[in-house]
N, C-alpha and C positions, 0 to 999 in steps of 0.2 A: 494069483498075481503073475505067475510065470507065463500064463497063456495070453496075457495082455500085450497088445501090439501098439508100439509108439508110432501111430500113423503120421503125426506131425513131423517127426524127424525124418520120415521117409519122403517127404515132399521135396520136389526139385528146389535147388538153391534160389532160383528167381522167384518162386512162389513164397519161400520163406522170407526172402528179402522184402517182398511186398507186404507181408504180414508184419514184419518187424518195423517197417517204415511208419506204421500207425502208432507205435509206442514212443514214449519219451526215451531219451538217451539212457537215463538211469535204469529203466525197465529193460531196455535192450541189453545193456551190459550184464544185468542180473541173470540173463538166460544162460550165461557161461557155466553155471553150476548144474544145469539140468542133466547133461550127459557129455560124453567125449565128443559126440557129433556137434554139440552146441558150444564147445569150449572157445572156439575162435570165430564162430559164425557172426557175432556182433561186430567184429572188426571189418567186415566187408559190407555192412549195411549201407545203403545209399542215402539214407536220411538220418540226420542227427538233430534231435529236438531237445535242446537243453532248457529245462524249466527250473528256476530257482525254487518254486513251490515244492518240488520233490525233496528238497533239503530243508524244509521248514524254515525258509528264509535265512539259513546260515550261509552267508555269502562267502565266508572264508572256505568252508568245506565245499561249497558249490564251485568256487574258482579252482580249487585243487582237483576236483573231479573233471572239470572241463580240460584242464591241462593234461591230466593223466590219460584221458581218452585219446587225445591227439598224439601223445607220446607213444602209446601202445597200439595204436590202430594200424600203423603201416602206411603205405602210400597208395592204396587203392582209391580210385576216384570217388568223389561224392556227387550226389544229385542236388541235395538241398540241406542247408544248415539253418536252424532256428535257435535263437538265443533270447530268452525272455525272463525278466525278473524285476521286482521292485526292491531296490536296495535302500534300507533305512539305517540311520545312525552311522553312516560311514562318510568320512570327509574326503576319501581318496577315490571312491568309485571302483568298479570292477576293472581288472586288467583286460585290455583288448588285444593282447599279444596273440591270443588263440586265433584271431582273424587272419593273421599272417599264415599260420599253418593251414587254416581252412581254405584260403585262397589258392594255396599251392596245390590242393587236391582237386582243383578245377570244377567247382560246383556250378550248376546253372542258376540256382536260387540261393540268396542269403537274406534272412530276415532277422533283424536285431531290434528288439523293443525293450527299452530300459527306462525305469523311473527311479530317480535319485532325489531323496528328500533333503539332503544336506551335502552340498558339494563346494569345496573350497577352491578348486581349480577345474577348468574345463576338461572334459573327457577327451582323450587322445585316440583318434582312429589312425592306424598305420596306413601308409600309402598303398600297401599291397592290395587292399580291397578295391582300390580304384585302378588297378592294372591287371585284373583277372580276365583273361581273354575269353573264358568260357561263360562268364556271367551274363545271364539274360534278364533276370529280375533281381532288383536290389531294393530292400526296404530298411531304412535306418531311422529310428525314432528314439530320441533321448530326452526325456522330460526331466530337467534338472533345476533345482532351486538352491541358491539364488543365481548361480552362474549358468548361462545358456551356452551349450557347446557350439563352437565355431568349426565349420568344416573348411579347411584350407589345404588340400593336398598339393604337393609340389607339381604333380601332373595327373591327368586323367586319361587313361587308355583302356576303354571298355568297348572293343569293336563289336561285341555281340549283344550289348545291353539294349533291351527294348522297353523295359518298364522300370521306372524309378519312383520311389516314394520316400519323402523326407518329412520328418515330424519333429517339432520343437527344437529346431536348429537355427543358427544364425548364418545367413548366406549372403555373399557379396558378389560384385561384378566379376572379380577374379575367378570365383568358383563357376559362375554361369558361363563365362567365356571358355574355360577349360572343359566344362561339361559338354557343350555343344560341338566343340572341336574334337573331343575325344570319344564321343558317342555318336557315330555317323548314322546309326539305325534306331536311335531313341524315338519311340512312338508315343509313349505315355509318360507324363510327368505330373505327380501329385505332391503338393506342398501343404502341410497341415500345421497350423500354429507356429509358423516360422517367422523370424525377424528377417525382413528382406531389404537388403541394401543393394538392390539390383536395378539397373537402369534400362536394360535391354534383354529381351528374350526373342531371339531370331533363330528359326529353324525351318528348313525346307521339307523335313520329313515328319515332324511332330504332328500327330493327329488327335491327341487328347491332352488337355491342360486343365488342371484343377488347383485352385487356391482356396483353402478353407481356413477361416479364422487367422489369417496371417496379418502381420503388421508391416506396412510399407513405410519407408522413411525417405523415399525420393521418387520422382516421376519415373514410371516404367512404361516402356514401349514394347508392345507385343506384336511381332510380325511373323506369322506362320501361315504361309499359303496353303499348306496341306491340312490345317487344323479342321477337324470335323466336330469335336465336342469341346465346349468351353464352359467351365463352372467357376465363378468367382464370388466368394462370400467373405469379404475381408472385415477386419475389426474396425469399428467406428467409421471414420470417413476415408480410409485408405484407398477405397475404390476411386476417389476423386482424382487420383494422380496416375491413372492408367489410360493409355491411348492404344487403340487397336488399329492395325494397318494390314491390308492385304489378306484378310481372312476370306479368301475367295471360295474356299471349300466348306465353309462353316455350315453345319446343319442344325446342331443342337446347342443352345446356349441357355445357361441359368445364371442370373445376376442377382446377388443379394445386396440391397442398399440399406445400410444401417445408419441411424441418426443417434445423437446423444443428447438432444434437447428439443424443445417444441419449436424452436426457430428454424430447424433444419428443413430444407426444401430441396427436392431433387432438381429443381430448376437452377440451383446453384452449382450443379455438377458441370463438368466440361462435356456438354452433350455432344458436340461435334466430334470430340476425340473418342468418346466411349461408345455412344449409342449408334453413331453412323457406321462404326466398324462392325455392327451386328446385322447390317442390312441384308446379308445373304442367308441368314439363318431361316430355316423353315419352321423350326419350333423354338420359340423364345419365351422364357419364363422369368418374371421378376418377383423377387421376394422382398417386400417392403415392411419395415417396422412401423409401429403405430404413429410415429412422429411425422412421417412424410405426408404431404398433401397430394394424395394419389390422383384424384380426378383432375385437379388443376394442372398437375405435372404433365399428364399424358396429352391433355388437350393442347397445352403449350408446345410440347414436342411435335405434335402432329402439324401444328400451324407453321412451325419455324424450320422444320427439317424434312424435306421431301424424301430423303433417303430412308426414312423409317415410317413411311406412310402405312405400312401394314399394322401399325399400332392401333389403327381404327378398330380392329377386330378384337378388342379386349374381352376376355372371359373372366368373370369375377369368381374367385374361390374363397369364400370366407371373408372375414373383415379386412385382412391386410395382405393377402396373397393375390398376385395378378399373374395370370397365364395368358400369353399371347401366342397364337399359332397362325402363321401366314396362310396356310392352306384354308383354315376356317375363314379368315378375312376375305380371301378371294372368292370363296363360295358365297359369302353374304353380299358381296358387291353385285 
């Protein structure tokens, strides 16, 4: 045993940091018992991955661990913070005060994914996460029942943010206005299962926009001249209240049209507002549920709206999916 060499401990700090970044935060902290060399190594790791599952879903012990890590870590900068857990049988939800400490350490990436099965009051996110100058990627997903978390920061100042993903949240016009004013380089926005009380999304730099399974409660105008990719698949008939303007750079578009009874017909949609805004796309895909009258719909649109003449090149994939590609249409002309 005396002749054994601890090769791992002899590795350079940056290599050790890379190895430790693949572990969860609990595993990283546990390395402090290996040797004197490892006693404080965990405190300089660039990635902290907090997983409630490591604590057998004991959210009280998990919360104390998260607070302890930030209290004892020091002020060395972070690269990435992940916080993930399903909190059951708790009426108050986890404390988000740790986000204040995390933002102070200037991370590039923050990922928060939380599921709450019983919540009496909305989860509170501190404003500090919306004023982190170093933040480039931010993902916040809070699936809560019965109260949906509302994001209403006093201000948003994220000068480096390029990618934003929000899930299971309630968002309004005030948030949208602050977002685009405070994030001058935001290029990608993804909203999943959100309640949207937003009337306008306008940006000169956004090039990717995704709405998936969101509920819209008012008419929404989307005006993004630099948008390249657009994906909209909203709940029920929310897509009826979207108008697209000045999508002059659009290349890829996917639109999911959902109906809730046999009387629904795409012809009832605001064709001029929605479909004419897609006329610049070179790859256009529609995903229709079984209730829509597909063939009648597209023949009607072709006859009445010359801006979407490329719909003549419909490619059928299965019973209900329609894929439309402008390049293919031109070739067949």
